[in-house]
LOROMAR-348546 format. One record per atom (N, C-alpha, C): residue in three letters; x, y, z. Coordinates in pm, whole numbers, plus 50000, padded with zeros to 5 digits. Layout:
ALAXYZ
...
REM end
This chain:
MET576316315268255
MET576046307668385
MET574176312168348
VAL573906305068455
VAL572516299568550
VAL572246310468642
ILE571806307868637
ILE570936310468819
ILE569856301568843
ILE569906291868949
ILE568626289368984
ILE568186290169093
MET566666291469098
MET566246292669213
MET566196287169303
SER565626287469414
SER564846281369520
SER563406275269509
GLN562906267969532
GLN562016264669517
GLN560666278269590
ASP561586279769712
ASP560316290069736
ASP560426302569766
ALA561586305369617
ALA562076324269575
ALA560576327469512
THR560826337269571
THR559196346869561
THR559646356269411
ALA558246358069407
ALA558466369469251
ALA559656378269270
GLU559586384069372
GLU560026398269454
GLU562056389169447
ASN561876375669484
ASN563536375369500
ASN563846375369355
ILE562786367169273
ILE563716371169132
ILE563456379569047
LYS562856393569041
LYS562786405369031
LYS564386416069085
ASN564696405869206
ASN565986416469310
ASN566996410769158
VAL567116389769176
VAL568426390469131
VAL568336400768981
VAL567216396868885
VAL567466400268715
VAL568046418168739
SER567056425668845
SER567806441868816
SER569466439468911
SER569526428669029
SER571076428969032
SER572036424568929
VAL571666414568888
VAL572386409368681
VAL572666420568622
GLU571446431968559
GLU571566438468488
GLU572056449168491
SER572556450368651
SER573056464268707
SER574776466468676
ILE575276448068735
ILE576606452768620
ILE576806452168500
GLY575356456668354
GLY576146455568252
GLY575586441368190
LEU574696431668253
LEU575186417868186
LEU573256417868115
SER572896407368050
SER571096409668026
SER570346396668011
THR569566393168094
THR569326380068168
THR567976377568040
LYS567416365468119
LYS566046362168035
LYS565996348068144
ILE564666350068212
ILE564076342768300
ILE563096331468198
MET563256316868302
MET562666307368224
MET561956298168310
GLU560666296768313
GLU559596292868419
GLU559656276368423
GLY560006263868544
GLY560026254068508
GLY558746251468561
GLU559016235268576
GLU557536228068647
GLU557856231268789
SER558836232768846
SER558996237868999
SER560156244369012
GLN560976251168944
GLN561746263268996
GLN561706276268840
THR562446281268897
THR562736291268815
THR563826293768754
ILE564366295868633
ILE565836299268628
ILE566066309368523
VAL566916318768616
VAL567176326068541
VAL568956325968424
GLY568316331268306
GLY569906333768206
GLY570956340968233
VAL571756343368238
VAL572776354368204
VAL573486356868089
MET573936360768005
MET574616362467904
MET575456377767893
GLY576406380267820
GLY577666388267840
GLY578686384767874
ASP579686389567888
ASP580936395167999
ASP580786384468125
LYS581476370468118
LYS581166368868250
LYS582246373068317
GLY583206379868312
GLY584436388068407
GLY583826397268483
LYS582456406668445
LYS581986410968522
LYS580976403168627
MET580656390668654
MET580166386268785
MET580906383768905
CYS582416390868842
CYS583526390868963
CYS582876406169093
CYS582016412269022
CYS581386424469090
CYS580326419869198
LEU579446409069188
LEU578606401369212
LEU578666386969265
ASN578246390069433
ASN578116374169476
ASN576626371969478
VAL576746362969349
VAL574766359369308
VAL574286351369409
GLU575176342669495
GLU574416334169532
GLU574246335869725
ALA574426350069723
ALA574456356169826
ALA573006362169872
LEU572646361669725
LEU570836370069722
LEU569516363069764
SER568746362869833
SER568016356169850
SER566946350969758
GLY566736338969743
GLY566226328869678
GLY566836325869580
VAL568026325369586
VAL569006316769493
VAL569356302369580
GLU569006289369464
GLU569896283569555
GLU571496278769478
LYS571866280569343
LYS572756279069279
LYS573106286669174
THR574346287469103
THR574806288968992
THR575376280468936
VAL575386280368793
VAL575396268868719
VAL576406274968626
ALA577706272668567
ALA578346280268482
ALA578136266168319
ILE577986275968224
ILE577786271568114
ILE578766274467960
SER579206264168015
SER580836264367915
SER580966264967790
LYS580186263467716
LYS579456261567551
LYS579306277867518
SER579866280967379
SER579796289667355
SER578666293567262
TYR577186284667297
TYR576096291967252
TYR575436285467431
LYS574786299367441
LYS574136298467595
LYS572616296267592
LEU571966300867477
LEU570566302567535
LEU569786289167485
VAL571206287767321
VAL570226271267298
VAL570376261267331
SER571636257267453
SER572116248567515
SER570646244667599
ARG570996228367637
ARG569696225867731
ARG570266224967874
GLU571706228767906
GLU572166236368012
GLU571146246168051
PHE571256254767988
PHE570006264367993
PHE569036260868034
HIS568356256567958
HIS567196260067937
HIS566616239568000
PRO566956232168119
PRO566666220068146
PRO565386211267970
GLN564076221068060
GLN562836214167997
GLN562986220867834
SER562186208367739
SER562426206767607
SER561106215567548
THR561756226167452
THR560936239167375
THR559696233167288
VAL559086235567337
VAL557196240267248
VAL557266242067161
ILE557026246067052
ILE557156264466927
ILE555576261966920
ASP554976268466949
ASP553786266966890
ASP553956272666804
VAL552866273766648
VAL552686280266550
VAL551096281566529
ASP550296294466550
ASP549216293966558
ASP548436280066538
GLY548596275466673
GLY547676266066719
GLY548286250966695
VAL549556251566615
VAL549936237466587
VAL551446230666635
LYS551756227466745
LYS553466220966781
LYS554056216366754
ILE555356220766758
ILE556036214566730
ILE556796210366817
GLY557406199566852
GLY558516191566992
GLY557186188867123
ASP556376185667089
ASP554906180167206
ASP555106168767200
GLY555566163267117
GLY555536146867165
GLY554816139067060
SER553806151366999
SER553186147766814
SER553906147266722
LEU553686145166595
LEU554656143666500
LEU553956152066406
ALA555096166766346
ALA554446174666283
ALA554726174566085
VAL554096174966055
VAL554696173865907
VAL554656186865834
MET555136189265737
MET555766196465674
MET555936190265482
ALA554736194065384
ALA554896192365264
ALA554216200065172
GLY555496202165078
GLY554686203264942
GLY556166208564797
PRO555566214364756
PRO556436215164606
PRO557856222864668
CYS558856213264638
CYS560096224264618
CYS559836237864585
ALA559236243764465
ALA558896254564435
ALA557816255264397
VAL557216268264423
VAL555826276564376
VAL556086276364262
GLU555256270364117
GLU555276273263989
GLU554056277063985
SER552946282664014
SER551696282363938
SER550726280264065
ARG549246288464052
ARG548446288664153
ARG548046272064103
GLU548016270764059
GLU547116258763967
GLU548046244864099
GLN549276248364072
GLN550446235164079
GLN549986236364268
LEU550456245964313
LEU550256244864447
LEU548716243464540
PHE547986251364454
PHE546446240764501
PHE546496226164569
GLU546656224964388
GLU546566204864436
GLU547376201164494
ALA548996208464521
ALA549666203664638
ALA549226203364769
ALA548506214964797
ALA547746214764919
ALA546636206064973
GLU546196208264854
GLU544706200264891
GLU545206182964911
ALA546526176964834
ALA546496167464868
ALA547486162865007
VAL548216174665037
VAL549466178565157
VAL548076176465303
LYS547016185365269
LYS545856185265422
LYS544976171165366
ALA544666161365296
ALA544386152165273
ALA544916138565327
SER546086137365294
SER547236131865418
SER547386133865533
GLY547156145365597
GLY546946149965723
GLY548196149665818
ALA548806162665711
ALA549566164165751
ALA549886181665771
GLN549956187965848
GLN549656204965909
GLN549926214965852
PHE551606212465767
PHE552296226065709
PHE552086221865550
LEU552096232465529
LEU552766229465318
LEU553416242065310
ARG554606237565265
ARG555756242065213
ARG555716245565081
GLY556606254265053
GLY556906256464920
GLY557636271964895
GLY558656272664794
GLY559726281664745
GLY559146290064697
ALA558886306264664
ALA558726316564641
ALA560416325064616
TYR561376317864697
TYR562656325864640
TYR563136314064661
LYS564026312764520
LYS564946298964471
LYS566156305064423
PRO567166302764538
PRO568596298764556
PRO568816289764465
ARG569686293764384
ARG569786276364324
ARG571676280764266
THR571536262264262
THR573476262264174
THR573846268564084
SER572666266963985
SER572506275663817
SER572356287363822
PRO572916297563790
PRO571876310263779
PRO570506311763628
TYR570876300263608
TYR569906295663447
TYR568476285163480
SER568776275963615
SER567896275363701
SER566546283963710
PHE565596275863756
PHE563866284663779
PHE564346288163972
GLN564106301463964
GLN564356314064034
GLN563346316564139
GLY562066311064095
GLY560476311864198
GLY559916323764160
LEU559116325664194
LEU557526333264144
LEU558096346264245
GLU558886344764406
GLU558426356864464
GLU557146361964516
GLU557496371264500
GLU556186375864610
GLU554516366964550
GLU554876368264462
GLU553486369364373
GLU553686352264406
GLY554246338164450
GLY554276328064527
GLY554266332664625
LEU554396340864704
LEU553876341964872
LEU552736342464884
LYS551946352564782
LYS550466350964778
LYS549936340964751
TYR550326332864701
TYR549656316864675
TYR549546304664761
LEU550886309864789
LEU551526304164954
LEU550016303165047
ALA549846317565154
ALA548756324065189
ALA547696322465083
GLU546856326065010
GLU546006318164964
GLU545696304865003
ALA546596295164969
ALA546276276864974
ALA546026278465168
GLY546926286465212
GLY547066279865345
GLY545826283865379
GLU545646296765378
GLU543666296465372
GLU542526290665377
ARG542776287465223
ARG541716281065216
ARG541886261265207
THR543106254265252
THR542876243665377
THR542846246365507
GLY543476255865586
GLY543726257565726
GLY545216252365726
LEU546186251565598
LEU547896242065609
LEU548576259665736
LYS549706253765719
LYS550516268765778
LYS551636264765699
VAL551796277765656
VAL552956281965536
VAL554376284565593
VAL555096272965541
VAL556596270165550
VAL557316278965483
THR557956289065459
THR558806288965342
THR560496295665327
GLU561466296265249
GLU562716302665240
GLU563006316665288
VAL563286322065290
VAL563616342665357
VAL565066336765278
THR565536340665184
THR567456343065146
THR567716350265191
GLU567256371065195
GLU567756379765190
GLU567176384665323
VAL567956394765379
VAL568066404565481
VAL566516413265434
ASP566796418565300
ASP565866427265298
ASP564696424465233
ASN564396406965271
ASN563086400765196
ASN561996397865373
VAL562786400465419
VAL562356397565560
VAL560876401465608
ALA560966408365607
ALA559556419565631
ALA558066412965539
VAL558676409165432
VAL558156406065345
VAL557306394365343
VAL557936378465351
VAL557756368165388
VAL557616362765519
ALA557596373665587
ALA556906371565728
ALA555186375865689
GLU555616386865644
GLU553656391065650
GLU552936383365551
TYR553436368365458
TYR552856355665408
TYR552526345265482
ALA553936344365573
ALA554416328365625
ALA553966328965750
ASP553846317165847
ASP553766313165998
ASP555366308865974
VAL555656301465931
VAL557326298765972
VAL558296306165891
LEU560036307965873
LEU560516307765743
LEU561366307565816
GLN561466299965680
GLN563066287465638
GLN564206293065658
ILE564976292465727
ILE566356299665653
ILE567146285065623
GLY567296285065436
GLY568616275165430
GLY569586268665456
ALA570076256065390
ALA571656257165420
ALA572306260965399
ARG572216272965288
ARG572926281365176
ARG573516293765289
ASN572616295065357
ASN572176308965442
ASN572496304365621
MET572656289665636
MET572906288365782
MET573796299665852
GLN574766304365753
GLN575606313565864
GLN575806326165780
ASN575126329965780
ASN574526342865663
ASN573726345465807
PHE574866354665909
PHE574716363866021
PHE573846378166022
ARG573986383165880
ARG573296393565875
ARG571966387365849
LEU571536376365844
LEU570486371565786
LEU569666370165937
LEU570736360266003
LEU569896351166105
LEU570356364966223
LYS570536374966245
LYS569936383266329
LYS568466391266293
GLU568536392866154
GLU567176397966135
GLU566066392366186
VAL566556377566113
VAL565086367166175
VAL564716365966324
GLY565646371366386
GLY565916370466522
GLY565096378266605
ARG565006390466531
ARG564086405166589
ARG562676401266504
ILE562276391566466
ILE560966393366408
ILE560676382566528
ASP558506383366523
ASP558076371666628
ASP557286360266537
LYS558326352366464
LYS557936342166408
LYS558536328566438
PRO557746317566392
PRO558866307566405
PRO559726310866275
ILE561346309566331
ILE562326302666243
ILE562476287266246
MET562736279966110
MET563416269966055
MET564686266766003
LEU565806269266095
LEU566956260166100
LEU567416255066034
LYS568256250165859
LYS568656242565802
LYS570026241665845
ARG570406227765909
ARG571906226465841
ARG572656230865728
GLY573646236465781
GLY574276237865612
GLY575126226565583
LEU575576228065466
LEU576296213665349
LEU577176210965457
SER577746215365504
SER578956208365550
SER579186211165715
ALA578006217765759
ALA578486226365936
ALA578316210966020
THR579546216966065
THR579756206966266
THR578066214266354
LEU577976199666418
LEU577466204566554
LEU577196218166586
ASP578046222466632
ASP578576232366691
ASP578336243566608
GLU578976244566490
GLU578646259466419
GLU576956254866411
TRP575876246266373
TRP574706246066343
TRP574176255866507
LEU574446254166590
LEU573946251966746
LEU574316266466722
ASN575686270666700
ASN576176283366691
ASN575176299466620
ALA574506291866509
ALA573886297066453
ALA572726302666479
ALA571866287666540
ALA571006290666650
ALA570886303566773
GLU572226298566792
GLU572036316766900
GLU571836325166860
TYR572856331166779
TYR572846339566692
TYR571056349966672
ILE570236338266653
ILE568886341966589
ILE568366338166769
MET568656337866871
MET567916340667003
MET568466352967052
SER569706348967071
SER570506366067082
SER569556373567079
GLU569106375266951
GLU568606388466890
GLU567026391067009
GLY566466376567088
GLY565386381167079
GLY564286375167049
ASN564736361366929
ASN563446352366884
ASN564136337366882
SER563096331966983
SER563286318567094
SER562496309067042
LYS562076310666938
LYS561536294266888
LYS562116293366726
VAL562706289566777
VAL563846281766633
VAL563536264866633
ILE563316258966541
ILE563516248666528
ILE563976244266390
PHE565346236866445
PHE566446226166394
PHE565396215566273
CYS566296220466152
CYS566166207166021
CYS567526202666009
GLU567436189665979
GLU568736177765939
GLU568466177865828
ARG568766181565728
ARG569096178065557
ARG570266175365516
GLY570816163265570
GLY571706159665490
GLY573146171765484
ILE574346161365509
ILE575686172265503
ILE576206162465358
ARG577226173365285
ARG577736171665204
ARG579156154865238
SER579306142465166
SER580106136765248
SER581046130865075
TYR582046118265097
TYR582396111964984
TYR580906104464880
GLU579996104364953
GLU579336089564921
GLU578636101264770
PRO578606092864672
PRO578176105464576
PRO576656096164511
TYR576486086964587
TYR575076079964510
TYR573366084964525
THR574026099864679
THR572916101164747
THR573186116064698
ARG571666126164720
ARG572456141364734
ARG573336147164825
ASN573276137264935
ASN573846141365052
ASN573636131465149
THR574616131665290
THR574386116465342
THR573786123365458
LEU572436118865543
LEU571266123865614
LEU571636115265680
ASP572366124565796
ASP573296126065963
ASP572006125266038
LEU571206111366077
LEU570056113366140
LEU570956108066258
SER571966108666339
SER572936103166462
SER572326123766533
ALA572106133766441
ALA571956148566451
ALA571126147566537
VAL569956141266524
VAL568756143966579
VAL568886141766758
ALA569416127466813
ALA569896122166883
ALA570796130966953
ALA571696137566908
ALA573106146666955
ALA572016160766960
ILE571206164866918
ILE571366179366940
ILE569566179067038
LYS568916168667054
LYS568066164767171
LYS568936169167276
HIS570176159567299
HIS571306165767446
HIS571726175267401
LEU572016181467297
LEU573246192367350
LEU571846205467362
SER570496203567341
SER569926215667323
SER568186212367356
HIS567436223067407
HIS566066222967438
HIS565096221067300
LEU565696225167240
LEU564976235267073
LEU564286219967007
PRO563736221866926
PRO562756208566844
PRO563676205566711
ILE563796196666657
ILE565086192366571
ILE563336180266459
ILE563536185566343
ILE562516176866228
ILE563706177666151
VAL563016160866030
VAL563946157765936
VAL563706159865805
ASP564636163165679
ASP564336167865573
ASP564946155365482
PRO564436140665490
PRO564846134665350
PRO564616137465210
SER564346141965183
SER564206149465047
SER565126151964992
HIS565716164765116
HIS567686172365023
HIS568056158565086
GLY567926152565158
GLY569396144065250
GLY569786128065211
THR568646127065100
THR568256115364994
THR568516121864832
GLY567826129664812
GLY567876136064692
GLY567426126964557
LYS566456110764650
LYS566146102364559
LYS564336097964701
TRP563516101064545
TRP562566099064616
TRP561926087364645
ARG562876075264608
ARG562346059464618
ARG563036057864832
MET563956070464809
MET564576067065023
MET563756073965128
ILE562956082165066
ILE562396087865122
ILE561286084565290
LYS560056077765240
LYS559816064665298
LYS560376057765453
PRO561606049965351
PRO562476042065487
PRO563046057365552
MET563626065565541
MET564336070965596
MET563296085565702
CYS562586085265684
CYS561366089865733
CYS561096084765849
PHE560786069665819
PHE561066060065915
PHE561926063965991
ALA562816058965992
ALA563506063866073
ALA564126074566176
ALA563826086966062
ALA563486097966195
ALA562736099666222
VAL561756094466251
VAL560616094266381
VAL561186084866484
ALA561506068066449
ALA562236065966507
ALA563106068966616
ALA563936078166587
ALA565386083566666
ALA564706096466731
GLY563276095966688
GLY563006111266823
GLY562576124366720
ALA562686121766585
ALA562416134766523
ALA561306145066580
ASP561356155966597
ASP559596158766601
ASP558686161166515
GLY559096157066402
GLY558706165566256
GLY559836161266102
LEU558736163466021
LEU559126160465864
LEU559256173665802
MET559776171565738
MET559866181265546
MET560136171165458
VAL558516172965388
VAL559196161665208
VAL558366170865160
GLU559066169665015
GLU559066176164902
GLU557676161964806
MET556406171864780
MET555816166964720
MET555356175064615
HIS554986164864520
HIS554646173164391
HIS553186167264300
PRO552326173364234
PRO551056165564198
PRO551526154064073
ASN552776171363949
ASN553736158563882
ASN554756159863864
PRO555436149263971
PRO557726151563985
PRO558236150863818
ALA557226147363767
ALA558286145763652
ALA558346152063561
ARG557666167563597
ARG557366176463496
ARG557376191163571
ALA558336186163758
ALA558556196063859
ALA559336203663743
LEU559826215563814
LEU560976228863809
LEU561716230663874
SER562146223063993
SER563136218364067
SER562706208964157
ASP563706198064180
ASP563656190964235
ASP562556177664219
GLY562896174664094
GLY561756165964067
GLY561726151564122
ALA562956147764096
ALA563656132964135
ALA563166133664306
GLN563356138464374
GLN563776137764491
GLN562016142364536
SER561286145664514
SER559596146664528
SER558656133064509
LEU557866133164659
LEU556926122464608
LEU555536128264521
THR555176117364495
THR553426118964401
THR553036125364520
PRO551286127064503
PRO550486125864651
PRO549846111364672
GLU550156100164545
GLU549806087864627
GLU550756081864686
ASN552306087964672
ASN553186083164720
ASN553106092464895
PHE552726100464880
PHE552816107365022
PHE551986100865123
LYS550976098865079
LYS550006094565105
LYS550116082665201
GLU550806075065150
GLU551016062065142
GLU552186060365252
MET553416071565228
MET554176073265366
MET553326079365457
MET552496089265535
MET551976092665546
MET551256085365725
SER550636075865596
SER549766067465658
SER550816056165746
GLY552076053565702
GLY552576047765768
GLY553486055365914
VAL553966067165878
VAL554456073865952
VAL553926082266111
THR551926082266053
THR551106081666123
THR551496073666262
LYS550956065066184
LYS551226049666309
LYS552346047066401
LEU553816043466337
LEU554616043266413
LEU554396055466471
SER554796071766484
SER554246081866575
SER553226074266672
LYS552226071466692
LYS551506061766745
LYS551796055066835
PHE552316046966780
PHE552676034366885
PHE554006038966951
MET554656045066908
MET555986049766996
MET555326057467103
GLN554396066167102
GLN553846071067178
GLN553266064667306
GLU552216055567215
GLU551516048267299
GLU552456038567427
SER553706033367347
SER553916021867406
SER555556031467472
GLY555656040867489
GLY556346048767587
GLY557856047967525
LEU558146046067413
LEU559766051967333
LEU559576062767255
ALA558826076967238
ALA558706082067225
ALA560756086667282
ILE560666094867213
ILE562026104167256
ILE561696120067277
ARG562186123767420
ARG562146140167413
ARG563636144067390
GLU563876133767476
GLU565306141567504
GLU566686130267603
LEU567546135767565
LEU568986128567590
LEU569506133067656
REM end
């Protein structure tokens, strides 16, 4: 349930509503809107029978939320959330771009990639230090050594660092080096991991599971937010379907759906969504046109020699060309009033 306070509600009114709700064993979250304050209520809704909320001073009305995800829903938080990553914003109408190699292979490889990412105008450096792979014989990543390279490259270029955390035991060390922690598709419903990242004060990028429904994806985000971390970014990276031509089926309808159902920002990863580097540029354009708040793209200094996902990685030259195009498209949409914030 959400409690909508009247426009003239005082700070004392809000404080009284919060204490009254919490006194019957429920938890609350206050959200400040442009003209009104909303108090979100979480817990066993049956306890609300013990309290007539609308009789409290300053309360305009209450609205029941029927969905299993509360904190994530737009009903709970009508205004779109903007995630601030140390000065770089995601969800404010600008286009956030994350790029870099699938895996950190060496200091030299990563630094070369970082310089290309920076020169092309992206704001985030992505790279995997811990690499969960389908085959146990594939390259598994440099682990903490890779994290150190990422942090060093980030400091050198001014790029914010995005990298995946794969296990509960690794959350603290990854959070030490990264600006944004990624939950990969295979871990979307690793609930222990979701709870753990929900207890840290770092933005979390939650990728959609291989065959996850939107409802399952939204509820995975709820696990993170229910632990106190409201800095969640959705990432559509394609889902498994019957089509064998592409690695996955990139579901761009998810962008419009998430913007309607949730206040959280959403970005798109066309690299994993298609598995083919030639398809990345048109899918980036389509994602921006659909209203995505950002893009995540794999770019490698030499894709032919990449230890992971070379076939879906852009060269620095192709990445620069793609960035030029999507930047112009994003600017045009902003200036023409076509940009989509919510549906």
